[in-house]
C-alpha positions, 0 to 999 in steps of 0.5 A, a space after each residue: 500499500 502506498 503513502 498516498 493509499 494510506 493518508 486516504 484510508 486513516 482519513 477516511 477512518 478519523 470520524 472524531 474531534 481528536 482524529 481530525 483534529 490530528 490530521 489537521 495538526 500532522 504533516 498530512 496532504 492538502 486533501 486529507 487536511 481539507 476532509 478534516 475540516 470538511 467533516 469537523 463542520 459537523 463533530 466540531 466543538 470548542 477543541 476545534 476551534 483554535 487549530 482552524 482559526 489557524 488556519 485561515 490565512 492559509 491560501 488553499 484551506 481558509 475556505 474549508 477551515 471556515 466551513 467547519 468553523 461556520 456550524 460550530 456551535 462553541 460561542 468561542 468562535 465568534 469572538 475568535 473570527 473576529 479577532 482574525 479580522 486585523 490579521 487578514 487580508 485580500 480573499 482571506 478577510 473577505 471570507 472570515 468577513 462572509 462567515 461573520 455574517 452565515 452566523 450572524 454573530 451581532 456582536 461582530 456589527 461594530 468591526 463589521 461595519 469599519 470595512 464600509 469605508 474600505 478601499 476595496 470595493 469588493 470587502 465593502 460589498 462583503 461588509 454590507 451583506 454580512 451585515 445584511 444577514 446579521 440585520 439590527 437595528 446596529 448593522 441599520 445605523 451603520 449600512 444607513 451611515 455608509 450609504 452616503 457618497 458610495 457609488 457603484 456596485 460598494 451602493 448596491 451592496 450597501 442598498 441590498 443589506 438595508 434591504 435585506 435587514 428590512 425584511 429581518 425586522 420586518 419577519 420579527 413583526 417590526 415592521 416600524 423599521 421594515 417602513 423606516 428602511 424600506 421608506 428610506 431606500 424609496 428616495 434616495 437615488 439607485 438602480 431601480 431594482 433596489 427601488 423596486 424592492 424598497 417599493 414591494 418592502 413598504 407596501 407589503 410592511 404595511 399590509 392593509 395600510 400598502 393601497 395607499 403608496 401601491 396606487 402613488 406609485 402607479 400614478 407616478 412618474 417613473 415606469 418601472 416603479 408602476 411595474 414593480 408597483 403592479 405586480 406587488 398588487 398581485 401578491 396582496 389579497 382580498 377583493 378591495 385589491 381588485 377593485 381598488 384597481 380597477 378604480 382606477 383603472 381611467 385615471 391612468 394613461 394607457 401604459 399603465 392601464 395596459 400593465 393594470 389590466 394584465 394585474 386585474 386579469 392575474 389576479 381572476 378576481 371577478 370584483 375587477 370586471 366591472 373595471 375592464 369592461 369600461 376599458 374594453 368599451 373605449 379609449 386607447 386600443 393596447 388598452 381595450 386589447 389589455 382589457 378584452 384579452 384578460 376578462 377571460 381569465 376572472 371566468 366569468 360568464 357575466 361577461 358574455 354579453 358585454 363580449 359579444 358587443 363588442 364583436 360589433 366593433 368598428 376594429 377589427 383586431 378588437 371585434 376579433 380578440 372578442 371574440 376569442 375571450 368569448 371563447 375562452 369564456 364558453 371552453 369553444 376553441 379557437 380556429 384564428 389566431 394570428 391577430 397581434 393588435 398591430 393592425 390597423 
């Protein structure tokens, strides 16, 4: 049996913490020590902390050492990871910052906050995301403080960290904190995905009162935010939501009427039928078509008579679309599905 085979057999047989630590302290190869770290993630306790911490600066074993530490139940892990921050650089430093986020160590917030102004954007991003995973008021304040003056990828990561903090607060029932974070992010200069996420959170964190924020976004100048509001509407429960959306239809521009008509169709709530029928009868052609095509999704046979009137419309695209919606409601197969809504 070769030396390599012998070492492989030894690591395969090593299952106890003491055996695995012996492998780490030996002259075993990279594979054997990697496997020891992996197994210590399952069986490691207090005795494993110091040997694994000692490997954090090792370019080849740092990742697996952190893997072994992240699930270790001993409380000394968190303090040891924080203490290791000052001795590491580059990818090894980012790895430990990430591990503190995985462990959600609230006592690490102050140390992590210090990296939010680091010259290395990747360090800033990692710290921001870890603070987001940890959550809490201290993390929120640190992230808010770093947001001012931030740019590029670092700014996005800080916003993401704040969004995660808000999600955590909301999940714990602290809607006041969640709303505060969401509302602040709605006002900052940030990519639309950040503001959209903040809008969704602002709506959901307000529960029944979220419709006011949703409708404000629908009437706003930013179509991306209107689209985000429409997505939020699909997730809200209750006929009152569909009724409110239907009542807003005549007050909206054509592009937003299309958006809301599609949303009402996706909701499948009969409370939206009146508004869709009214829109189907007159107005911008694209909006009328969106309404006609949404109506069958509500599954209400009461719409058939109104749709029959629309089959007599002078606009051939409208009349054929109305017939298709009748067919969909009555279970009749379409013979022609070529209309695209682009005809003159």
